[in-house]
Steps between C-alpha positions, in 0.01 A plus 500: 500500500575144391830363362664826404853428381773757553851531365721671752825639356719584799880454520534541882421169672374654827261735323378220272428279793308771691303611195413146405380430851263795495373422151432137583329604824270714286412196284736542201712228348851633452785401270833673568797587275790732574625615159355685207578228247318239713209738534469536123519126458223437750275779361530355150443144612216533749178700536533695826229718651765760602874552510635689804842626413793675671682732265852427623589165348845353473500452121261750332285754676129461545418773247667294225306190611170694472599648160601165351198316639262767355680486164442122505132562570502329841165603649593449864447821708810623685521666838838675570669486839766767556677711753497783243230749591573767230220580264729450201553134591128442529431678170769284328349180638145588396615618154654158420203305616496460880152475651577622850798630695552433873783654696688341778445472791145387448236349729388149421124565506534796262727301265258205469197734460680676212599164348133398509400837337748450209385143439134593508554790264700282258215242493234765452344451846330785681745719686549422869348749740557557870195615698408644839140612538419732205872543424653319205862494380599348169846341503516514120384852421608645842164676516324563833125553516239559770136439407628464143656847494877546446709620795814682384801397713868583482742217425593467866141512618414223254785280618396544866140416423601198289715362784226555757250310279742220427551468875141579600434435866869494599687779672777648288785689668641824369818316421302262272356804312841663467641176358212466254528858382876545489657155517765612744632770267499869603226444754354815656410535866236258633250782564448527124280192520264686736470775242431256215239318711332822604467617137380154383236487773363844401470400139324171574263654751414787261417233235268323744711202595468561873760447771682202343846566637549473878793602713632235744692714750863402544480249209385647169192499276238244398232491235169326580173466305285613788626860451575565860129472609534180707739431782825381345622154614855460627700517175772261403840665482640494148809289440551664164868549539560127508358467144693783346805404299 
């Protein structure tokens, strides 16, 4: 990815600083505004690769910014950032022209991967795919295949596999999975992660993917390409919580 220019629309200074830091670390060039009117002005004046937008703005809400920009035929794709997890909010955003919807808190690696997916899709590039052995996961279509055959996963199983692939080779704690699945809201007991992992393993093994997901006792789970056949090196403990905001 070279010289991808992002418009970040975020009214909270701390969040804007953190998000900008992670985006720039991933190679994006970031312009920041904190109001809806400024966002519309920038979108009409400049050709951005992507606008990343909070919905709670001090003048007009993000939905109105998207609606007006689409009415003005601004082609810039828009990724929504929101604390609102309700399906109705997501449906509303997509119905007025949003290209993706990310809920807070989010993990920086997932956010930048999804930004790249939206940009590639908007430019007609081939969809980004995560791989481990014969396993492939499409970030755009959310399809999972093994040896080219579809593997049917539940929403939670898909999210767990996506996170494991994004953090391939790193140990992820059960807390990290809970945060990724529930975002700190109405979290069930931690043992539910063991249940999800067990079911996911069975489906992947039945499809012929092998033993991709390993247990690191007392720490969590890790996904490796060697499928559990070789001796696993000492894994690096994930510091995922430090990148969640």
